[in-house]
C-alpha positions as MATLAB code, in Angstrom:
seq = 'PVSLLENWENEYQKFFSPQNLPLCKLYGSVSLTKENNPAKNQQDAKRLQFKQIILTNYETVRSYQISLGLVDFAVIALDEAQKIKTPGTQITNASKALKADFKIACTGTPVENSLTDLWCLFDFIQENLLGPLNEFGKNYRKPIENTENNDEAALLRLRELIAPQVLRRMKHDVADLPAKIEVDDCKNIEISLLQRQLYIDVVNRFKKLSAQGNQGAMLTSLHSMRMICAHPLQFQPSANLNDSPKVNWLIKTLESIKQKNEKVIIFTEFRDIQVFLKRILLERFGLNVTTVNGDSNTSSKKGLTRQNLIDKFQEKSGFNIIILSTTAVGFGVNIQRANHVIHYTRSWNPAKEDQATDRAYRIGQDKEVFVYYPTV';
ca = [
     114.451   53.369   64.873;
     114.032   51.282   68.503;
     109.975   51.244   68.182;
     109.696   50.542   64.733;
     111.542   47.209   65.232;
     108.292   45.133   66.503;
     106.396   46.770   63.449;
     109.001   45.530   61.339;
     109.244   42.046   62.663;
     105.207   41.954   62.239;
     105.414   42.741   59.268;
     108.480   40.444   57.973;
     106.300   37.997   59.510;
     103.389   38.678   57.117;
     105.261   38.037   54.274;
     108.299   35.557   55.000;
     108.546   31.990   56.832;
     110.980   32.046   59.449;
     111.728   28.343   58.947;
     112.669   29.618   55.009;
     114.499   32.969   55.497;
     115.616   33.287   59.356;
     115.772   37.065   60.839;
     118.535   37.725   62.887;
     117.354   40.490   65.351;
     120.377   42.590   66.074;
     120.011   45.540   68.506;
     119.606   45.199   72.522;
     122.189   43.034   73.824;
     124.570   42.417   70.760;
     127.933   40.127   71.143;
     129.504   41.859   68.796;
     133.075   43.630   68.928;
     132.847   47.220   69.514;
     136.725   48.396   69.540;
     138.889   48.053   66.344;
     140.465   44.597   66.905;
     140.788   43.425   63.082;
     140.703   39.473   64.225;
     137.220   39.678   66.043;
     135.794   41.911   63.111;
     136.629   39.754   60.975;
     134.782   37.061   62.949;
     131.777   39.170   63.270;
     131.735   39.946   59.839;
     131.761   36.394   58.643;
     129.263   35.393   61.046;
     126.801   37.909   59.763;
     127.292   37.147   56.139;
     125.221   34.141   56.428;
     122.260   36.047   57.954;
     119.825   36.263   55.460;
     117.889   38.972   56.844;
     119.415   41.377   59.709;
     117.133   43.654   61.494;
     118.563   46.322   62.922;
     118.804   49.855   64.260;
     120.992   53.172   63.555;
     122.630   53.221   67.252;
     123.646   49.308   66.642;
     125.244   50.255   63.246;
     127.032   53.349   64.990;
     128.240   51.104   67.979;
     129.186   48.180   65.877;
     130.479   50.077   62.627;
     133.609   48.501   61.938;
     132.289   44.796   62.039;
     129.331   45.571   60.229;
     131.445   47.903   57.256;
     132.979   44.423   56.499;
     130.077   42.552   55.570;
     129.436   42.354   52.078;
     125.741   43.076   52.151;
     123.220   42.726   48.705;
     120.516   45.223   49.622;
     120.464   47.533   52.744;
     117.112   49.530   53.051;
     116.965   52.472   55.776;
     113.462   53.264   57.275;
     112.815   56.618   58.572;
     116.112   57.891   56.502;
     115.902   60.844   57.974;
     118.159   59.791   60.939;
     121.072   60.201   58.277;
     120.230   63.660   57.245;
     123.176   65.608   59.129;
     126.242   65.390   57.516;
     129.459   64.393   59.645;
     127.481   62.645   62.390;
     128.503   59.055   63.401;
     125.167   57.851   62.686;
     125.445   59.019   59.584;
     129.271   58.118   58.860;
     128.411   54.684   60.194;
     125.328   53.951   57.717;
     127.702   55.614   54.525;
     130.387   53.275   55.316;
     128.408   50.353   54.820;
     128.865   47.969   51.695;
     126.083   47.161   49.534;
     124.984   46.210   45.748;
     121.808   48.343   46.356;
     120.864   50.683   48.642;
     117.513   52.095   49.402;
     116.270   54.861   51.269;
     112.642   55.226   52.941;
     111.443   58.479   54.470;
     108.400   60.534   54.505;
     110.245   63.715   55.054;
     113.369   63.449   52.852;
     113.789   67.488   53.787;
     112.758   68.736   57.226;
     115.353   71.601   58.106;
     116.959   72.101   54.491;
     118.110   70.781   50.798;
     121.134   69.686   52.837;
     119.276   66.556   53.826;
     118.084   65.574   50.813;
     122.136   65.743   49.439;
     122.804   63.586   52.739;
     120.549   60.898   51.477;
     121.619   61.260   48.148;
     125.090   61.073   49.485;
     124.276   57.414   50.950;
     122.329   56.179   47.911;
     124.740   57.122   45.144;
     127.556   58.720   46.497;
     128.807   62.137   43.916;
     125.311   61.967   42.370;
     124.980   65.432   43.719;
     128.350   66.706   43.863;
     130.287   67.671   46.949;
     128.080   69.335   49.490;
     130.059   72.987   48.927;
     129.377   72.839   45.768;
     125.588   71.233   45.884;
     125.321   74.273   48.214;
     126.356   77.145   46.016;
     124.684   75.467   42.941;
     120.919   74.232   44.071;
     120.720   74.844   47.907;
     121.365   78.557   48.376;
     119.751   79.813   45.060;
     116.542   77.492   45.387;
     116.278   78.246   49.273;
     116.887   82.215   48.358;
     113.224   83.553   49.732;
     113.525   86.782   48.020;
     114.235   85.064   44.468;
     114.534   81.755   44.287;
     115.525   80.089   41.220;
     113.289   78.115   39.078;
     115.989   77.018   36.921;
     118.076   75.386   39.729;
     114.972   73.550   40.824;
     113.783   71.893   38.222;
     117.722   70.838   37.226;
     117.966   69.130   40.652;
     114.141   67.666   39.998;
     115.390   66.119   36.657;
     118.764   64.963   38.549;
     117.269   63.068   40.994;
     114.091   61.874   39.275;
     115.334   58.523   38.138;
     116.706   57.885   41.821;
     113.015   58.820   43.295;
     109.661   56.692   43.465;
     107.366   59.062   45.431;
     103.894   57.307   46.307;
     101.118   59.722   47.904;
      98.624   57.846   49.672;
      96.243   58.749   47.371;
      98.367   56.276   44.857;
      98.463   53.561   46.539;
      94.832   53.927   48.770;
      91.236   54.819   48.784;
      91.683   57.138   52.310;
      88.699   58.627   53.287;
      88.945   62.460   54.233;
      91.453   64.145   56.531;
      89.820   67.190   58.020;
      91.494   69.770   59.883;
      88.968   71.441   62.547;
      89.674   75.045   63.002;
      87.434   76.005   65.641;
      89.668   74.735   68.316;
      92.591   77.672   67.012;
      92.164   80.819   68.745;
      91.181   79.687   72.309;
      90.502   82.858   74.921;
      93.644   83.039   77.283;
      92.521   82.732   80.682;
      93.424   85.817   83.340;
      95.427   83.242   85.280;
      97.577   82.577   82.313;
      97.989   86.223   81.196;
      98.969   86.877   84.600;
     101.843   84.693   84.205;
     102.677   84.703   80.935;
     103.130   88.898   81.648;
     105.407   87.490   84.734;
     107.732   85.312   82.507;
     107.922   88.285   79.889;
     109.140   90.500   82.769;
     111.613   87.887   84.241;
     112.982   87.210   80.747;
     113.656   91.015   80.328;
     115.646   90.948   83.724;
     117.627   87.884   82.666;
     118.555   89.346   79.257;
     119.679   92.690   80.699;
     121.909   90.720   83.056;
     123.093   89.123   80.263;
     121.860   85.258   80.549;
     121.992   83.510   77.271;
     119.591   80.687   78.069;
     116.692   83.204   78.794;
     115.215   83.039   75.454;
     114.306   79.490   75.611;
     113.623   78.868   79.136;
     110.744   81.831   78.726;
     109.275   80.467   75.408;
     109.428   76.871   77.052;
     107.643   78.178   80.383;
     105.099   80.123   77.889;
     104.177   76.546   76.067;
     103.342   75.543   79.649;
     101.274   78.010   80.809;
      99.215   77.700   77.825;
      99.359   74.151   78.158;
      98.114   74.173   81.732;
      99.016   76.698   84.420;
      99.574   73.913   86.849;
     103.206   73.889   87.121;
     103.523   77.764   87.553;
     100.201   78.218   90.077;
      99.366   74.580   91.835;
      96.333   75.892   92.985;
      94.959   76.395   89.296;
      91.664   74.848   88.568;
      90.390   73.637   85.587;
      88.895   77.181   84.906;
      92.146   78.393   85.009;
      92.907   76.316   81.825;
      90.728   77.220   78.658;
      93.050   74.504   77.114;
      91.907   71.779   79.272;
      88.372   72.729   79.259;
      88.474   72.416   75.185;
      89.764   69.278   75.616;
      87.288   67.553   78.013;
      84.530   68.680   76.133;
      86.032   67.705   72.500;
      86.566   64.456   74.440;
      82.863   64.256   75.300;
      81.919   64.641   72.061;
      84.406   62.268   70.365;
      82.922   59.796   73.349;
      79.459   59.888   71.931;
      80.547   58.684   68.493;
      82.344   55.866   70.486;
      85.605   56.324   68.407;
      88.963   56.825   69.687;
      91.715   59.803   70.239;
      95.455   59.529   70.342;
      96.742   62.941   72.224;
     100.634   64.067   71.209;
     102.516   65.966   73.626;
     106.278   65.349   74.221;
     106.286   67.112   78.067;
     105.996   64.408   80.298;
     104.279   66.484   83.387;
     101.690   67.058   80.396;
     101.275   63.771   79.635;
     100.880   62.238   83.506;
      98.295   65.486   84.147;
      96.153   64.499   81.453;
      96.076   61.058   82.522;
      94.962   62.148   85.875;
      92.174   64.168   83.976;
      91.192   61.694   81.909;
      90.964   59.428   84.553;
      89.027   61.381   87.037;
      86.249   62.668   84.037;
      86.190   59.311   81.876;
      87.199   56.322   84.217;
      90.182   55.713   81.848;
      93.399   54.441   82.828;
      94.330   55.450   79.654;
      97.966   54.713   78.130;
     101.035   56.652   77.604;
     103.511   55.901   75.516;
     106.761   57.507   75.338;
     110.792   57.031   75.575;
     110.230   55.480   78.607;
     108.278   52.798   77.377;
     110.269   49.532   77.303;
     110.927   48.507   73.613;
     112.185   44.506   75.072;
     109.617   42.081   75.567;
     111.793   40.530   78.082;
     110.741   43.645   80.663;
     106.961   43.681   80.259;
     104.526   45.520   77.992;
     106.485   46.556   74.911;
     105.702   50.265   72.829;
     104.106   47.746   70.334;
     102.260   45.396   72.765;
     100.540   48.705   74.483;
      99.952   50.099   71.375;
      98.018   46.509   70.116;
      96.083   46.525   73.483;
      95.022   50.081   72.557;
      93.953   49.110   69.134;
      91.996   46.028   69.945;
      89.978   47.030   72.849;
      86.544   48.560   71.131;
      84.980   51.521   71.516;
      85.789   54.862   72.924;
      89.407   55.118   74.063;
      92.321   57.399   74.518;
      96.071   57.265   73.947;
      98.768   59.956   74.558;
     102.230   59.423   72.810;
     104.976   61.353   72.616;
     105.470   63.318   69.421;
     109.661   63.175   69.272;
     109.256   59.286   71.001;
     106.618   57.799   68.830;
     105.672   60.124   66.334;
     106.675   58.269   63.583;
     107.075   54.506   62.258;
     103.455   53.305   64.051;
     100.166   52.390   63.111;
      97.430   53.138   64.896;
      94.507   53.351   62.387;
      91.739   52.399   64.851;
      92.040   55.560   66.124;
      90.634   58.656   63.482;
      90.818   61.538   66.059;
      94.470   63.441   66.363;
      94.780   66.068   68.944;
      98.274   67.798   68.793;
      97.893   69.494   72.700;
     101.278   70.813   72.525;
     103.156   72.006   69.290;
     106.279   70.229   67.859;
     108.759   73.010   66.431;
     108.989   71.192   63.503;
     106.316   70.740   60.684;
     107.331   67.748   59.115;
     107.325   65.892   62.842;
     103.907   66.834   63.369;
     102.555   65.549   60.099;
     104.497   62.467   60.617;
     102.540   62.033   63.822;
      99.247   62.763   62.747;
     100.076   60.049   59.927;
      99.818   57.415   62.959;
      96.568   57.267   62.067;
      95.857   58.148   58.639;
      97.535   55.354   56.673;
      96.498   52.396   54.778;
      93.803   50.881   57.150;
      91.820   53.509   58.240;
      88.208   53.133   56.718;
      86.715   56.414   58.894;
      87.525   60.068   58.324;
      90.413   61.309   60.150;
      89.945   65.104   62.263;
      93.158   66.803   63.422;
      93.424   69.409   66.131;
      95.937   71.611   66.886;
      94.345   73.624   70.281;
      95.887   77.225   70.487;
      95.827   79.634   73.201;
];
C-alpha cells in the first residue's frame, strides 16, 4: 500500500547499501506500457529483469500487469497481503500472474472476513495446495464456519495442511513488550438529551423512508447515528460540548495524559470529525495537531509526505496528539512514541481496528500501551 512505501524504503536503507544493491522505486510516475503491446511489454520486462530490488505497490502491479508478468522474479514478497484476499479482483489476478521461484505473503490479518481470504492467499503462495475454491468451501469453509455445529476435525485437517507453509510469530515470541491495557471505563458514556432527540429523529426518518421503499435508508441512518454519537454538530450547528459527552470524555482524558507528558493517537475515518477534533484540540491545548489521511501526500515532490508527518510527530518530545484515518493509515506505519490509542469512532472490521492499535504496540515500544474505545 502507498502509505508503506516510504517505510519500506527506510527499512531497506537500514539493511542494504544503495551502491551494492540499488533500489528501483516502481510507483507514482512509471515509464511502462499499460496496453497489450508484445514488443513494448518485452522491452519493459527486459529492463526490469536487471533491477535487483523493486519496490512497488498493488495498484502499479494491476496497471502494468502484462509487462510485470513477463519478468522472471527470484522472490516476490507481498506486504499487507490481505490486499489480495478477494478472488477475481484485478489486483488479486495481477498479483497471482507474477512469476517467481519463491513467494512470501506477509499479513497480520490472514482472515478478515471468511476462510476464503486464507484460500486466496494460499492460491498465490502455492496454487492448488487447498484445491479449487468450490471444493475448499465444501470441505473446509462451510463446516468450519458453521456456528451451530462447527467441524473441529475439518479445522484440524486444514491446520495440518497449511502448517508447513506458515511461519506465525506473535509479538511475545520476538519482543519483550510492555503490557497492552484496554481501558473499560469509557465504554458506557451517557447519551445527551440533544443526541437522544436527534437519534429519535433519525429513527423516525428511517421508518418513513423504508415505508417508501428507499433501499439506502438503512446504511444512511446507521451513518447518521454514528455521527450523532461522535458529535452532534453536523445535525445541530448550535450544539456545544455539553451536548457531546464523547468530546467531553476526550478532553478530560487528554488532560490526564498531558500531565504524564505522553503521546496520543486518535483514530477516526470521518473527515468531518477529523477537522472538528483538530479545531477543538487547538482551542483546548494550543496544539496544531497533525492529521494523516487519504489526502496526505505520498510523494515528497508535493511537500511533507505521510512518513514525514509521522516522523515529525515522533521526534517532538513531550505531550502531543496525532489524528489518523483508520482506513488510510491503520496499517504498516510505526508510531511507537505514542502509548495511548483512542478509537474515537469504530471500524466495522475488528481486524482492521487491531491493526490500527498495533501502530503503537510494536517492537520498539517501551511504555505500557493504553487502548480506549469510547462508546455512547
